[in-house]
N, C-alpha and C positions, 0 to 999 in steps of 0.2 A: 168249229171242230175241236174236239178234245185235244189238249196239249200233247199227251202221250201218243195219240194217234198221228198228229201232225209230225211230231219228232220222228216216230218210226217210219212214216211214209217218206220223209225226207232222207232218212238214213238209207232206206232201200234204193233211193234214186242216186244218192251220192255218199256212199259209206265212208270214203276217205275224208270227205269234207266234214261230215257230221261227227264221226268218230265213235259213237255209242248208239245202241238201239233205243234207249229211253233217256229222258233227262236225269240229272243227278238225283240220288235218293235223299230223303229227309235226313238220313244218318250222315251222309257226306256233307250236306249243307250245314248241319249243326256243327260238325267237326271244323269246317272252314270258318264259320262265324265265331267259334270259340277263340280264335286267334286275333280277333279284331277288337280294339278298344274304341268303341263307337263314340264315347264321350269326348275323346280328344282328337278324333279324326274328322277332318273337314273335306279331304279329297280322297275318293275311292275310285279305282278304275277296275273294270271287269272285262276280261277277254273271253269271248265265246259265250255270250249271254244266253244263247239258245232260246228256250221258251220263257225264260225269266225266273226260274225257280229260285236261284240265288239272289237275283236282283230284287225280287219282291221282299225277301227277308232282309236284305240290306236296307231297303227303303223303310221297313218297319222300325229299324233300330237306329238309323242315321240321324244325326243332328238336323235341326230345321234349317240351318245355314250351310249344310253339306252340298257338295257337288259330286254326283256319281256319273262317271263317264263309261259307257258300255260300248264295246266293239262286237259286232256280229257280221261276219262276211256273207253268210247265206241270206240272200235277198228275201226269201219267204219268211225266215225267222225274224229278220230285221223288221219286215212289215208287220208281223204278228206282235212284236214288242212295241212298235209305234202305236198300234191300235189298242193294245191291252193295258199298257202301263202309262198312266197319266200322272205326272208328278213334276213340279217345277224344278226340283233338284236333279232330275234325270236328263242326261244327254245320251242319245243313242246314235251311233254312227255305223254306216254300212261300209266298213273298211277293215284292213288287217291291223293286228296289234303292233306290227313293226312301225306303224305310222303314229304311234302314241305322241311323239313330240309335236307333230303338226297340230293335233287336236287339243293338246294341253295348251299350246300357244293360242289357238283360235278361241278357246273357251276360258282363257285367263286362269288356268290352273297352274300355280307356280311349281308344285311338286306333289307327288302322290304319297299319301300316308300308307296306303295299301294298294297293291295290285293283285287281283285274284284272277286266276286263269284255269279254265276247264277247256283246254284245247287238245286236239289230237296231235301232240308233238311228234308222235311216231310217224305220222303221214306227211309231216312238213319236211321240206328239203333242208339240207344242212345250212345253206345260206340264210334261209328264212328263220330257222331256229336261232341261229347266231344273232341275227338282227333283232329278234324279239327279246332275247336275253340281254343283249347289250343296251338296247333302248329302254328296257324295263329298269335296269340298274341305274341308268342316267336319270330316269323319271322319278325314282324314289327319293324321299327325304332322307336325311342322315339316319333317322331312326325308323324309316319305312320298312315294310315287309312285303315280300313277294310270296304269295300263297298259291300253290298250283297243284293240280292232280295229274297223275300219270297212271296208266294201266299196265305199263311194262317197266320192270325194274332196270337197274344198271345205268342210272342217269347221274348218280351221286358224283362220280369222277368229274363229269363235265361241269357240275355246279360250282366247283371250286375255281373254275376259270372266270366266274362272274361274281360270285358272292363269297364273303368271308366266313359266314356261318350259316348252317342249315340244319334242319331236323326233319325226320321223316316218320310218318305214322301210317300203319296199314289200316284201311277202312274196308272190312270184309263185306259189310252190308250195303253194297252198291252193285249195280250191273253195268259193266264188269266191276269186280273188286278193285279198289283204288289205293294208290300210294299218295299220301298227302304230304307235300313238302312246304316248309315255312323257312324262307331265306331272308337274311338281313344283309345289308351292305357290308 
C-alpha cells in the first residue's frame, strides 16, 4: 500500500493518534535535518516515526556506527516500519516517547545527541506532555538538541520550563503548516 494512503487511512480511523492527514512534507523534513550535525552524532532518537519519511533521510546521512532509536505507538505504522526499513543501525519500538529512558538503557544508548519529534502534542494529555518533555531533557547530552514540530502556536512559554534556549521557524509548505522548534538544554 502507498505510504500516503496508509497514513491517511489510519488518520481517518484515529485522527487524534495520527495527528495529520499525510506524512511530513519534504520541505519539513529538510528543515528538520538542517539542524543535525550528522558527522558528530552517534545517537539519534525519533518520536512518531509514522511511515518513516524522516527516518529514511536520517539513515541516508547518519554515521555507520550510529544508533537510531524510533518510537511509534500506532501498531500498523510500527509494523510498516519494521517491514520497510532494514538497517542494522535502526531500532524501532512500539511504545510511547515518555519511555525513552527504558529503551536507551536496554539498547545501551548513554545519551541522545538529537531527539526529533513529530507528535500530535495537541492531543496528548497534560501529564503525558510533561513526561515526554521531562524525559527528553534528561535523555539529551549536554550539547544535545530537541527538534520538534507543532501545528498550533503558543507553546513557547511552556518550553522555558524544560529547556534553557529555543528557536522557532515557520514551515508553511507542510500539511498542515508547521512550527519547527529547536531546543537545547
